[in-house]
C-alpha positions as CSV (number, residue, x, y, z in Angstrom):
1,M,119.5,-146.2,18.2
2,M,118.5,-145.6,14.7
3,K,116.1,-143.0,13.7
4,R,113.2,-144.1,11.5
5,L,112.2,-141.8,8.4
6,L,108.6,-140.9,8.4
7,P,106.9,-142.4,5.5
8,A,106.0,-139.2,3.8
9,A,109.6,-138.0,4.2
10,W,110.9,-141.4,2.8
11,L,108.6,-141.1,-0.2
12,L,109.5,-137.6,-0.9
13,G,113.3,-138.6,-0.6
14,A,112.8,-141.5,-3.2
15,A,110.6,-139.2,-5.6
16,L,113.5,-136.7,-5.6
17,A,116.3,-139.4,-6.2
18,A,114.3,-141.0,-9.1
19,S,113.6,-137.5,-10.7
20,A,117.3,-136.6,-10.4
21,T,118.6,-139.9,-12.0
22,S,115.9,-139.8,-14.9
23,A,116.5,-136.3,-15.9
24,P,117.6,-135.9,-19.5
25,A,121.3,-135.2,-20.1
26,L,122.1,-131.7,-21.5
27,A,123.9,-131.4,-24.7
28,A,127.4,-130.5,-24.5
29,P,127.7,-126.7,-25.3
30,K,128.6,-125.8,-29.0
31,T,132.1,-124.3,-29.4
32,A,132.6,-121.2,-31.4
33,A,134.6,-123.4,-33.8
34,S,131.9,-126.1,-34.3
35,T,129.4,-123.3,-34.8
36,K,131.5,-121.6,-37.5
37,T,132.1,-124.7,-39.2
38,A,128.5,-125.5,-39.1
39,S,127.6,-122.2,-40.6
40,F,130.2,-122.5,-43.3
41,Q,129.0,-125.9,-44.4
42,T,125.4,-124.4,-44.5
43,F,126.6,-121.6,-46.7
44,F,128.9,-123.7,-49.0
45,T,126.1,-126.1,-49.6
46,Q,123.8,-123.3,-50.9
47,F,126.7,-121.7,-52.8
48,R,127.6,-125.0,-54.3
49,Q,123.9,-125.5,-55.5
50,A,123.8,-121.9,-56.9
51,V,127.0,-122.5,-58.9
52,L,126.0,-125.8,-60.2
53,A,122.8,-124.6,-61.3
54,N,124.4,-121.7,-63.0
55,D,122.4,-119.2,-60.8
56,R,124.5,-116.2,-61.4
57,N,122.5,-113.6,-59.6
58,R,122.3,-116.0,-56.6
59,V,126.0,-116.4,-56.6
60,A,126.5,-112.6,-56.8
61,D,124.1,-112.3,-54.0
62,M,126.3,-114.6,-51.7
63,T,129.5,-112.5,-52.6
64,V,131.0,-109.5,-50.7
65,L,131.2,-106.5,-53.0
66,P,133.5,-104.9,-53.9
67,F,134.9,-108.3,-54.9
68,K,138.9,-108.1,-55.3
69,D,141.2,-110.2,-57.3
70,F,144.6,-110.0,-55.8
71,S,146.0,-112.8,-58.2
72,G,148.0,-110.3,-60.2
73,G,146.8,-112.3,-63.5
74,E,146.6,-110.9,-66.9
75,V,142.9,-110.1,-66.4
76,D,141.7,-108.4,-63.4
77,R,138.4,-110.0,-62.1
78,S,137.6,-107.6,-59.5
79,A,134.1,-106.2,-59.3
80,A,132.6,-103.0,-57.5
81,T,129.1,-103.7,-58.4
82,K,126.9,-106.7,-58.9
83,A,126.7,-106.0,-62.7
84,Q,130.5,-105.9,-62.9
85,F,130.6,-109.4,-60.9
86,L,128.2,-110.7,-63.4
87,A,130.2,-109.4,-66.3
88,H,133.2,-111.1,-64.9
89,Y,131.4,-114.5,-64.0
90,D,132.7,-116.7,-66.6
91,R,136.3,-115.5,-65.8
92,I,135.9,-116.1,-62.0
93,F,134.1,-119.4,-62.3
94,T,136.3,-121.2,-64.7
95,P,135.8,-124.9,-65.5
96,A,138.5,-125.7,-62.8
97,V,136.7,-123.6,-60.3
98,I,133.5,-125.1,-61.0
99,A,135.0,-128.7,-60.7
100,G,136.6,-127.8,-57.3
101,I,133.2,-126.5,-56.0
102,R,131.5,-129.5,-57.2
103,A,134.2,-131.7,-55.6
104,G,133.9,-129.8,-52.3
105,K,137.7,-129.0,-52.5
106,V,137.5,-126.3,-49.7
107,R,139.8,-126.1,-46.5
108,A,139.7,-124.0,-43.4
109,F,142.8,-121.8,-42.3
110,K,145.6,-123.9,-41.2
111,P,147.3,-122.6,-38.0
112,G,151.2,-122.9,-38.5
113,S,151.0,-122.9,-42.4
114,D,148.6,-120.1,-43.2
115,D,150.0,-117.6,-40.4
116,G,153.7,-117.9,-41.1
117,E,156.1,-114.9,-41.5
118,A,154.5,-113.7,-44.8
119,P,150.8,-113.3,-44.9
120,G,149.1,-116.6,-46.3
121,P,146.3,-116.5,-48.7
122,I,143.7,-116.8,-46.0
123,S,143.3,-115.7,-42.3
124,K,141.8,-117.2,-39.3
125,G,138.1,-118.0,-39.8
126,E,138.2,-118.1,-43.5
127,Y,138.1,-121.0,-46.2
128,L,139.9,-121.6,-49.2
129,L,138.7,-123.2,-52.6
130,D,141.9,-125.3,-52.6
131,I,142.4,-126.1,-56.4
132,P,145.8,-126.6,-58.0
133,E,145.8,-123.3,-60.2
134,Y,146.5,-120.7,-57.5
135,A,145.1,-117.9,-59.6
136,D,141.6,-119.4,-59.5
137,Q,141.4,-120.1,-55.9
138,L,138.7,-118.3,-54.1
139,I,138.4,-117.4,-50.4
140,F,135.1,-117.5,-48.3
141,A,135.2,-115.2,-45.3
142,P,132.9,-114.7,-42.4
143,T,130.6,-111.5,-42.2
144,Q,128.0,-110.3,-39.8
145,S,125.3,-112.1,-41.8
146,G,127.1,-115.6,-42.4
147,Y,129.8,-116.5,-45.0
148,R,130.3,-114.9,-48.3
149,L,132.6,-115.2,-51.3
150,N,135.1,-112.6,-50.5
151,R,138.2,-112.5,-52.9
152,I,140.7,-114.2,-55.1
153,P,143.7,-114.4,-52.8
154,F,147.2,-113.0,-53.6
155,Y,150.3,-115.3,-53.1
156,S,153.9,-114.0,-52.7
C-alpha cells in the first residue's frame, strides 16, 4: 500500500526542491596564484602609466627603497632615498627600459629555469622586465602593500 503525502508536505517538498535547483552557483574560489597575478597586473598597469607619463615622483613612490643595482655595471644606479632615485631616474629608465615597459615585456618567475643550482635573477612570486639588455632589466617584488619595483638583478 502506497502512502499518500499530505498536500502541505508535498508543496513544501516541491518548494524546497525548486529553491535548491534555482540557487545561483558560487564562483570558484580564487587561488593564491591567480590573486597574485591579478595584483601584479593591477600594479604594473599603474606603474606603466606613471612611467609613460614621465611621472617620476609616482614611479619613485612605487619603488622599494633602498633600491639596489646588482648589475655590476659601470654606473651604480642604487638609491637609498627618493631624492637619489630621482637623480638616477634617467640611468634606470633608459629608452630600452621604457620601450619594454610600454610593450609589457614582463614575465613571472619560471620554476625549473629561475630556481636552478645558481640563484637566478628572480625569486618565486617576483616578475622580471624581460628585455635583451640584462643590465637594464628590472625586478618587481611583492610587499605587504602590493607589488613594487624592487631592484636591478644580478646575473652570474
